[in-house]
N, C-alpha and C positions, 0 to 999 in steps of 0.2 A: 588183412590178418592182424591179430592183436597180440601184444606181448603179455608177459605174465601178470602185469598190473592192469590188464584189460584196456590198455590205451591203444586205440586203433593205429595201425601202421599201413601206410599206402604202399603200393607195389614197388614204386621206384623212389620213394623218399622225396617227392616233390620235384623230380627232374624237370629241367627247363632248357630249351634250346632257342637261340636267337638267330634267325636268318632274315629272309625278306618278309617273313612273318614270325610270330612268337609261338612256340609249341611248349605247352607245359602240362605236366601231370597234375590233376586236380584230385584231391582226396584227403582224407577218406570221406566218402559220401555214403549216406544210407540209401540202399536200394532194396525194394521189395517186389518180387514177381507176384502178380495177382492174376490168377486164372479163374474164369467163370463166364457167365452170360453177360456180356458187356451191355446188353439192352435191359438188363434187370434193374428195376427201380431201387431195390435194396443195395445192389452193388454200386450203383451211381451215388446213392446217399452215403455209403461207406467210404467211397473214394473222396467225395467232397469233404466229409468230416476228417478224413485222414490227412489229405494234402491240400485242401482248400480250392481245388479245381474240379471241373466236370470231367467225365469220361471223354477223352479226345476222340475226334473223328479218325477214320483210318488214315494212316501215314501222317499223323499230326502229334504234336506234343503241346500240352498246356502247362505253363509255368507261372507260379505266383511267388516271387521272391526266391527263397531257397527250397521250395517244394514244387512238385509237379507230377504229372502223369503222362506217360508216353505210350502210344498205341504200338504194340509189338506184333500182334496177330489178331485174327477175329475173336479169339477168346483169351487174350493175354495183354496185360498192361505192365509197365515198369513204373513203379512209384518211386519218386526221388524225394529225399528228405534229409534232414540232418542225421548224421550217424547215430548220435545218442538217442534220437527219438524212435529208432526202429523197434526196440522191445515193446514199448507202450503202444505203438501203432499196430504192431502185429496182434497184440492182445485185444485192442479195440476192433480191429477187423474181424477177428475170430468171433467176438461177441455180436457185432453187427451183421455178420453173414451166417450166423447159426441157422441151420435148416436150409441154407442155399447150397447148391452144388458149386463150391468155390474152394480155392486153395491159395494161401498167402505164404510165401517163403522168403526169408532173409537171404539175399544174395550179395550183400554189401562187400563181404570179404572175398567173393569169387570174381569180382569185376575190377577193372581199372578204368579211370576216366581221364580224358585229355581235353584241353582247350586249344584251339588253333585260331590265333587272332592276327589281324592285319589286312591291309588292302588286297593282298594276294592270296587270302585264305581259300577262296573258291578254286584257284589254280592248284594249290597244294592238294586239296581233296580230289580234284579231277584227275590228278596223276595216279591216284591210288584205288579208285573204285568206279564201277560202271554205272554212274549216276550222272544225269545232266544237271550240273550245278550252275548253269548259265543264269544270269539275272533274268528275272521274269519266268524262269522255269523252276527255280528252287529258292524259297525265301524263308524268312524267320517263321518258326512254328512248324515247318515241315520236317518230317523224320523219315529216314529210310533204314531198313535193315538190309545190309549189303555186305560187301567184303572190303577190307583194307588189304590190298594185295592178296595174300593167301589165307587170311583169317576173317572170321565173322566179326561184324561190328554193327553198332547202331550209331547213326550220324544225324544231327539236327543243327539247324542254324539257331544260335542263341543270341544273335545280333546281326546287324547289317554286314559286318566284316568279321564275324566270329562263328566258329563251328564248335560243337561239343561232340565227342566220340567216346563211346563206351565199348570195351572189349573184355574178353576173359582175362583175368589176372595172369594166367599162365603164359600169355603172349604179350604182356605189357611192354617188355623191353623191345621185342620185335616191332611192335606198333610204334613206340616212341622213336626208334631208330628210322623206321620208314618215313614217319612224319618229318623228322629232323633233316633227313637227306633230301626229301621232296621240297623242304623249305629253305635249303641252304642258299646263301648268297651266290649269285651267279646262275642259279638254276631257274630263274623266272623266265617263262616263255613270253608272257605278255598277253595272255588270253583276257578277253573282256575288258580291255582298257577303255576308259571313257574318252 
């Protein structure tokens, strides 16, 4: 959400929690939902021009610096980019996809984003969603649309000991609190210890 001077405002003002892992709100981040034929050459070229990566394979995310594309469904991507770049990127997508059956929508202010970092990050995520986060089963670049307890979320590994999670802004406090409680000191079970 933005204030009167159009300065972006994150859902929780950069909230951060430290337990056996670090949980922090990340934002504001530009996010564009792009729907269309993911096999279309025109769409692929538009994505590459917009965020510098190729259309990802199913259940994958492609990241290049502060931009990326996440596979969300057979006809949907989530483009990630700097917040300020969204208007120009939307205009470029509209031009590039003229005549294509496609839709691009700015969802930046409708989403909240979190980073979960530390050696126990897999365990924190395993407590909240029905995904096999075991090493060798879920790795960097993989993405799942799933649930964080009772709400929808998209989750991917953004590093060996780091996850990123995107949810609806309306449930940002709930998700932050879930992650913080799951990561609280003394709550580590010790799954996947080396």
